[in-house]
DRENSETOR-484785 format. One record per residue (C-alpha): residue number from 0; residue in three letters; x, y, z. Coordinates in pm, whole numbers. Each point is the difference from the previous one (the first is absolute). Layout:
N
+-----+-----+--------+--------+--------+
:   n : res :   east :  north :     up :
+-----+-----+--------+--------+--------+
: NUM : ALA :      X :      Y :      Z :
...
+-----+-----+--------+--------+--------+
This chain:
335
+-----+-----+--------+--------+--------+
:   n : res :   east :  north :     up :
+-----+-----+--------+--------+--------+
:   0 : MET :      6 :      0 :    -17 :
:   1 : ASP :    130 :    328 :    -96 :
:   2 : ASN :     67 :    254 :    281 :
:   3 : THR :   -278 :    253 :   -112 :
:   4 : GLU :   -295 :    -35 :    260 :
:   5 : TRP :    -50 :    144 :    347 :
:   6 : THR :    -26 :   -365 :    154 :
:   7 : ASN :    322 :   -115 :    -80 :
:   8 : GLY :    168 :    119 :    344 :
:   9 : PHE :   -233 :   -272 :    191 :
:  10 : TRP :    160 :   -281 :   -183 :
:  11 : THR :    370 :    141 :     85 :
:  12 : GLY :   -132 :     75 :    365 :
:  13 : GLN :   -111 :   -380 :      8 :
:  14 : LEU :    352 :   -100 :    -89 :
:  15 : TRP :    165 :    206 :    268 :
:  16 : LEU :   -227 :   -131 :    258 :
:  17 : ALA :     64 :   -371 :   -119 :
:  18 : TYR :    361 :     78 :     36 :
:  19 : GLU :    -16 :    156 :    340 :
:  20 : LEU :   -274 :   -314 :    118 :
:  21 : SER :    235 :   -274 :   -145 :
:  22 : GLY :    345 :    146 :    -27 :
:  23 : GLN :     14 :   -164 :   -341 :
:  24 : SER :    230 :    165 :   -246 :
:  25 : HIS :   -176 :    -62 :   -293 :
:  26 : TYR :   -295 :    224 :     88 :
:  27 : ARG :    260 :    305 :     96 :
:  28 : GLU :    166 :    -87 :   -355 :
:  29 : ALA :   -342 :     31 :   -155 :
:  30 : ALA :    -86 :    331 :    139 :
:  31 : GLU :    332 :    144 :    -55 :
:  32 : ALA :    -75 :    -78 :   -360 :
:  33 : GLN :   -331 :    225 :     14 :
:  34 : VAL :    218 :    290 :    160 :
:  35 : GLY :    180 :     21 :   -350 :
:  36 : GLU :   -351 :    -11 :   -137 :
:  37 : PHE :   -156 :    297 :    229 :
:  38 : SER :    345 :    181 :    -60 :
:  39 : HIS :    -36 :     -6 :   -395 :
:  40 : ARG :   -376 :    116 :     43 :
:  41 : ILE :     44 :    280 :    200 :
:  42 : PHE :    305 :    154 :   -189 :
:  43 : ASN :   -168 :    -31 :   -329 :
:  44 : ARG :   -344 :    104 :    128 :
:  45 : ILE :   -196 :   -319 :    -95 :
:  46 : ASN :   -377 :     68 :    101 :
:  47 : VAL :    102 :    213 :    319 :
:  48 : ASP :   -263 :    239 :    -60 :
:  49 : HIS :   -213 :    -46 :    307 :
:  50 : HIS :     36 :    -27 :    359 :
:  51 : ASP :     59 :   -382 :     61 :
:  52 : LEU :    384 :     62 :     23 :
:  53 : GLY :    -48 :    -99 :    368 :
:  54 : PHE :   -160 :   -317 :    -70 :
:  55 : LEU :    266 :    -83 :   -280 :
:  56 : TYR :    328 :    115 :    197 :
:  57 : SER :    -45 :    -43 :    384 :
:  58 : LEU :    -38 :   -384 :    -54 :
:  59 : SER :    267 :    -35 :   -285 :
:  60 : CYS :    265 :    235 :     41 :
:  61 : VAL :    -46 :    150 :    358 :
:  62 : ALA :    -46 :   -330 :    122 :
:  63 : ALA :    317 :   -122 :   -173 :
:  64 : TYR :    220 :    305 :    133 :
:  65 : LYS :   -145 :   -124 :    341 :
:  66 : LEU :     88 :   -341 :    -11 :
:  67 : THR :    335 :     -1 :   -188 :
:  68 : GLY :    124 :    367 :    -37 :
:  69 : SER :    -32 :     16 :   -367 :
:  70 : VAL :    129 :    336 :   -141 :
:  71 : LYS :   -179 :    -58 :   -340 :
:  72 : ALA :   -360 :    -81 :    206 :
:  73 : ARG :     52 :    318 :    208 :
:  74 : THR :     68 :    200 :   -291 :
:  75 : ALA :   -288 :    -97 :   -190 :
:  76 : ALA :   -255 :     43 :    266 :
:  77 : VAL :    162 :    354 :     47 :
:  78 : GLU :    -78 :     72 :   -347 :
:  79 : ALA :   -357 :   -162 :     35 :
:  80 : ALA :    -58 :    263 :    297 :
:  81 : GLN :    125 :    256 :   -203 :
:  82 : VAL :   -243 :    -80 :   -288 :
:  83 : LEU :   -300 :    -53 :    280 :
:  84 : LEU :     98 :    345 :    106 :
:  85 : THR :    -73 :    149 :   -340 :
:  86 : ARG :   -378 :    -92 :     51 :
:  87 : PHE :    -47 :    223 :    294 :
:  88 : LEU :   -250 :    299 :    -22 :
:  89 : PRO :    119 :    252 :    245 :
:  90 : LYS :   -338 :    194 :     17 :
:  91 : ALA :   -207 :   -334 :     15 :
:  92 : GLY :    266 :   -127 :    235 :
:  93 : ILE :    -35 :   -346 :   -174 :
:  94 : ILE :    188 :   -208 :   -188 :
:  95 : GLN :   -208 :    -61 :   -341 :
:  96 : ALA :    -95 :   -403 :    -51 :
:  97 : TRP :    -19 :    -47 :   -373 :
:  98 : GLY :     54 :    178 :   -331 :
:  99 : ASN :    194 :    280 :   -153 :
: 100 : LEU :    -42 :    279 :    272 :
: 101 : ASN :   -116 :    213 :   -288 :
: 102 : ASP :   -305 :   -227 :    -75 :
: 103 : PRO :   -274 :    194 :    144 :
: 104 : ALA :   -196 :   -324 :     47 :
: 105 : GLU :    244 :   -120 :    242 :
: 106 : ALA :    113 :    338 :    190 :
: 107 : GLY :     -2 :     31 :    338 :
: 108 : ARG :   -105 :   -383 :     62 :
: 109 : MET :    137 :   -212 :    285 :
: 110 : ILE :    -79 :   -331 :    116 :
: 111 : ILE :     -2 :   -189 :    299 :
: 112 : ASP :    237 :   -276 :   -139 :
: 113 : CYS :    298 :    301 :      4 :
: 114 : ASN :     43 :    -38 :    363 :
: 115 : LEU :    229 :   -295 :    -38 :
: 116 : ASN :    193 :    212 :   -277 :
: 117 : LEU :     83 :    238 :    253 :
: 118 : PRO :    247 :   -201 :    201 :
: 119 : LEU :    241 :     25 :   -312 :
: 120 : LEU :    -12 :    353 :     67 :
: 121 : TYR :     93 :     -6 :    344 :
: 122 : TRP :    282 :   -258 :    -22 :
: 123 : ALA :    154 :    196 :   -281 :
: 124 : SER :     -5 :    353 :    231 :
: 125 : GLU :    157 :   -205 :    260 :
: 126 : GLU :    279 :   -152 :   -242 :
: 127 : THR :     43 :    310 :   -196 :
: 128 : GLY :    -51 :    287 :    286 :
: 129 : ASP :   -226 :    176 :   -235 :
: 130 : THR :   -309 :    112 :    193 :
: 131 : ALA :   -182 :     37 :   -337 :
: 132 : PHE :   -135 :   -352 :    -25 :
: 133 : ARG :   -114 :      3 :    369 :
: 134 : GLU :   -187 :    357 :      4 :
: 135 : ALA :   -194 :   -157 :   -323 :
: 136 : ALA :    -79 :   -292 :    153 :
: 137 : ASN :   -101 :    163 :    350 :
: 138 : LEU :   -229 :    215 :   -219 :
: 139 : HIS :   -140 :   -255 :   -189 :
: 140 : ILE :    -87 :   -244 :    285 :
: 141 : GLU :   -195 :    304 :    160 :
: 142 : GLN :   -202 :     51 :   -282 :
: 143 : ALA :    -99 :   -347 :    -35 :
: 144 : ARG :    -80 :    -37 :    369 :
: 145 : ARG :   -200 :    304 :    -25 :
: 146 : PHE :   -175 :    -38 :   -345 :
: 147 : ILE :     -5 :   -372 :    -82 :
: 148 : VAL :   -105 :   -127 :    333 :
: 149 : ARG :   -380 :     79 :     42 :
: 150 : PRO :   -154 :    106 :    351 :
: 151 : ASP :   -127 :   -372 :     72 :
: 152 : ALA :    338 :   -119 :    -94 :
: 153 : SER :    -68 :   -166 :   -316 :
: 154 : THR :    216 :    125 :   -277 :
: 155 : PHE :    -25 :    135 :   -399 :
: 156 : HIS :    217 :   -160 :   -214 :
: 157 : THR :    114 :    296 :   -163 :
: 158 : PHE :    -62 :    386 :     73 :
: 159 : TYR :     74 :    288 :   -247 :
: 160 : MET :    158 :    319 :    152 :
: 161 : ASP :     12 :    290 :   -193 :
: 162 : PRO :    387 :     39 :   -159 :
: 163 : VAL :    -10 :    358 :    -10 :
: 164 : THR :   -188 :    142 :    315 :
: 165 : GLY :     39 :   -313 :    222 :
: 166 : ALA :   -389 :    -29 :     94 :
: 167 : PRO :   -111 :   -325 :     22 :
: 168 : ARG :   -262 :   -103 :   -268 :
: 169 : HIS :   -141 :   -336 :      4 :
: 170 : GLY :     54 :   -361 :    105 :
: 171 : SER :   -112 :   -298 :   -218 :
: 172 : THR :     87 :   -356 :    -64 :
: 173 : HIS :    187 :   -158 :   -268 :
: 174 : GLN :      7 :   -358 :     74 :
: 175 : GLY :   -293 :     -3 :    272 :
: 176 : TYR :   -363 :    -80 :    -40 :
: 177 : SER :   -115 :    364 :     33 :
: 178 : ASP :    139 :    340 :     94 :
: 179 : ASP :   -134 :    -22 :    346 :
: 180 : SER :     55 :   -358 :     65 :
: 181 : CYS :    346 :   -118 :    121 :
: 182 : TRP :    237 :   -199 :   -224 :
: 183 : ALA :    113 :   -280 :    233 :
: 184 : ARG :    380 :    -40 :   -131 :
: 185 : GLY :     -8 :    418 :     36 :
: 186 : GLN :    -85 :     -5 :    355 :
: 187 : ALA :    274 :   -265 :     66 :
: 188 : TRP :    254 :    205 :   -149 :
: 189 : GLY :    -94 :    295 :    232 :
: 190 : ILE :     15 :   -243 :    312 :
: 191 : SER :    365 :   -107 :   -105 :
: 192 : GLY :     88 :    317 :   -165 :
: 193 : PHE :    -67 :    252 :    302 :
: 194 : PRO :    235 :   -191 :    254 :
: 195 : LEU :    256 :    -72 :   -264 :
: 196 : VAL :     37 :    382 :    -23 :
: 197 : TYR :      8 :     41 :    376 :
: 198 : ARG :    330 :   -197 :    -25 :
: 199 : TYR :    147 :    318 :   -137 :
: 200 : ARG :   -235 :    286 :    128 :
: 201 : ARG :   -103 :    -54 :    370 :
: 202 : ASP :   -318 :    168 :    -38 :
: 203 : PRO :   -266 :   -186 :    254 :
: 204 : ARG :   -277 :     78 :   -224 :
: 205 : LEU :    122 :   -232 :   -272 :
: 206 : ILE :    -44 :   -319 :    245 :
: 207 : GLU :   -366 :    185 :    116 :
: 208 : THR :    -85 :    -32 :   -395 :
: 209 : SER :    129 :   -331 :    -43 :
: 210 : ALA :   -178 :   -164 :    284 :
: 211 : GLN :   -341 :    202 :   -125 :
: 212 : LEU :     55 :   -165 :   -328 :
: 213 : ALA :     60 :   -319 :    144 :
: 214 : ASN :   -323 :      5 :    226 :
: 215 : TYR :   -204 :     78 :   -297 :
: 216 : PHE :    183 :   -269 :   -215 :
: 217 : LEU :    -49 :   -287 :    291 :
: 218 : ASN :   -393 :     96 :     71 :
: 219 : ARG :    -54 :    -94 :   -370 :
: 220 : LEU :    180 :   -346 :    -33 :
: 221 : PRO :   -185 :   -288 :   -116 :
: 222 : ASP :    -23 :   -324 :    208 :
: 223 : ASP :    339 :   -126 :   -101 :
: 224 : LEU :    170 :    337 :     42 :
: 225 : VAL :    103 :     54 :   -326 :
: 226 : CYS :   -170 :    308 :   -154 :
: 227 : CYS :   -223 :     42 :   -320 :
: 228 : TRP :    175 :    228 :   -252 :
: 229 : ASP :   -205 :    291 :    104 :
: 230 : LEU :    -94 :     46 :    357 :
: 231 : ILE :   -382 :     95 :    -89 :
: 232 : PHE :    -14 :   -377 :    -21 :
: 233 : THR :     59 :   -234 :    291 :
: 234 : GLY :    -45 :   -339 :    -96 :
: 235 : ALA :   -116 :   -242 :   -277 :
: 236 : PRO :    -74 :     -3 :   -287 :
: 237 : TYR :    249 :    313 :    -50 :
: 238 : GLU :    349 :    -79 :   -124 :
: 239 : ARG :    270 :     28 :    287 :
: 240 : ASP :    344 :    141 :    -50 :
: 241 : SER :    275 :   -195 :    172 :
: 242 : SER :    255 :    239 :   -116 :
: 243 : ALA :   -206 :    306 :    195 :
: 244 : ALA :      4 :   -232 :    313 :
: 245 : ALA :    366 :    -89 :    -23 :
: 246 : ILE :    106 :    375 :     -1 :
: 247 : ALA :   -257 :     74 :    303 :
: 248 : ALA :    165 :   -270 :    207 :
: 249 : CYS :    351 :    155 :   -105 :
: 250 : GLY :   -167 :    346 :    107 :
: 251 : LEU :   -148 :   -158 :    332 :
: 252 : ILE :    339 :   -104 :    111 :
: 253 : GLU :    188 :    306 :    -94 :
: 254 : LEU :   -292 :    231 :    205 :
: 255 : GLY :     -1 :   -248 :    311 :
: 256 : LYS :    391 :     25 :      5 :
: 257 : ASN :    -37 :    376 :     11 :
: 258 : LEU :   -270 :     15 :    284 :
: 259 : PRO :    119 :     86 :    350 :
: 260 : LEU :    103 :   -295 :    234 :
: 261 : GLY :   -315 :   -100 :    192 :
: 262 : ASP :   -247 :    168 :   -252 :
: 263 : PRO :   -280 :   -275 :    -17 :
: 264 : ASP :    -22 :      5 :   -370 :
: 265 : GLN :    330 :    -84 :    -45 :
: 266 : GLN :    -95 :   -369 :     53 :
: 267 : SER :   -309 :     29 :   -168 :
: 268 : TYR :    152 :    104 :   -344 :
: 269 : GLN :    258 :   -239 :     25 :
: 270 : SER :   -265 :   -314 :     81 :
: 271 : ALA :   -213 :    142 :   -297 :
: 272 : ALA :    343 :     -3 :   -235 :
: 273 : VAL :     25 :   -362 :    131 :
: 274 : HIS :   -342 :   -100 :    -75 :
: 275 : ILE :     20 :    133 :   -357 :
: 276 : LEU :    332 :   -194 :    -78 :
: 277 : ASN :   -136 :   -305 :    160 :
: 278 : SER :   -325 :     28 :   -263 :
: 279 : LEU :    234 :     94 :   -287 :
: 280 : ILE :    210 :   -328 :     72 :
: 281 : ASN :   -294 :   -252 :     60 :
: 282 : ASN :   -246 :    141 :   -278 :
: 283 : TYR :    167 :    217 :   -251 :
: 284 : ALA :    392 :   -121 :    -16 :
: 285 : SER :     74 :   -226 :   -282 :
: 286 : GLN :    139 :   -377 :     42 :
: 287 : PRO :    303 :   -190 :    -99 :
: 288 : ASP :   -183 :   -217 :   -237 :
: 289 : GLU :   -225 :    264 :   -138 :
: 290 : PRO :     56 :    193 :   -351 :
: 291 : GLY :     53 :    346 :     51 :
: 292 : ALA :    201 :    334 :    -36 :
: 293 : GLY :     22 :    149 :    329 :
: 294 : LEU :     -2 :    -50 :    391 :
: 295 : ILE :   -399 :    122 :     52 :
: 296 : LYS :   -312 :    -24 :   -185 :
: 297 : HIS :   -272 :    204 :    -48 :
: 298 : GLY :    137 :    316 :    -50 :
: 299 : VAL :   -144 :    293 :   -196 :
: 300 : TYR :    208 :    282 :   -217 :
: 301 : HIS :   -274 :    207 :   -136 :
: 302 : MET :   -379 :   -127 :     46 :
: 303 : PRO :   -181 :    285 :   -210 :
: 304 : LYS :    236 :    -75 :   -315 :
: 305 : GLY :    -25 :   -382 :     81 :
: 306 : ILE :    357 :     -3 :     -3 :
: 307 : GLY :    174 :   -274 :    224 :
: 308 : VAL :   -310 :   -122 :    173 :
: 309 : ASN :     51 :   -332 :    223 :
: 310 : GLU :    344 :    -11 :    -78 :
: 311 : TYR :    350 :    -22 :    144 :
: 312 : CYS :    174 :    337 :     22 :
: 313 : LEU :    371 :    122 :     64 :
: 314 : TRP :    -78 :    239 :    254 :
: 315 : GLY :   -258 :   -245 :    227 :
: 316 : ASP :    271 :   -271 :      1 :
: 317 : TYR :    289 :    261 :    102 :
: 318 : PHE :   -217 :    141 :    311 :
: 319 : TYR :    -89 :   -374 :     70 :
: 320 : LEU :    320 :    -62 :     45 :
: 321 : GLU :    135 :    317 :    184 :
: 322 : ALA :   -290 :    -37 :    231 :
: 323 : LEU :    121 :   -367 :     83 :
: 324 : THR :    336 :    153 :     37 :
: 325 : ARG :    -96 :    272 :    228 :
: 326 : LEU :   -166 :   -276 :    242 :
: 327 : THR :    285 :   -257 :      8 :
: 328 : ARG :    305 :    228 :     50 :
: 329 : VAL :    144 :    316 :     69 :
: 330 : TRP :     11 :    175 :   -338 :
: 331 : GLU :    103 :    311 :   -136 :
: 332 : PRO :   -251 :    145 :   -284 :
: 333 : TYR :    158 :     80 :   -337 :
: 334 : TRP :   -264 :    293 :     17 :
+-----+-----+--------+--------+--------+
């Protein structure tokens, strides 16, 4: 597969996790080979005109640098952060998600997924000493907290800011059921993303927001604790999204880790993550004698367009493996 999609980093991230979990050198060698492809991609600007550079480069090159000290990986990751920074709109205080920055249809659009792209900027700021990365990330996460999160702790998938005046315009969906429903994977990105940013920006409101999103999510789960693709649905016959469940499990673990010692919710979130993972293991994981192309079944990519429905998906597999890693050892995130 050519390295051109927003999802490629999830495969390389799985290789790094497999290397950490097993210590087997062939996983490291395979991941290191991918680092070269990511370096080529960023320096040749191959399909990098979007905000998903964090998904791509945190899990490939930042991970490689943290685990092996690779100079090539560090250089590529810093370059990716520089490219991501070009998408920052100062008046709106956001990183624009998609499209040419001069495209009026996409102007001022931020999406909940970007929470997990911000750690690349924070990492680059720490590595280079350039505060511009951190300042942009700080402004974006605050705008996401204020405008993507609704008063009832559900989330918009996407929200538009006026790029000229900075005024908030309106929220909508892209992959959810409707503009006023709550796309499950988006809610999971929020649960996970706010506490990952908290690792770099110690603002307690980020943890409070993650907890509110987590409560909304947990209160709308089916009996087997694996969410439907949109949280407006709470059970059969609606399609589940195992990938959103895996992302949420990682977020619940990160959230619990950052609550004060003795906080009664700390154990609750950890327990919820364990129960979700047990359901994924028992009901959704592929079996050794079963033909397939991934770790967990019944993921959803884009339900409204009918793309990747009831399939394996790279991000679901990555977060499933990350969640298992988080629960079985002390682990330093790649984010």
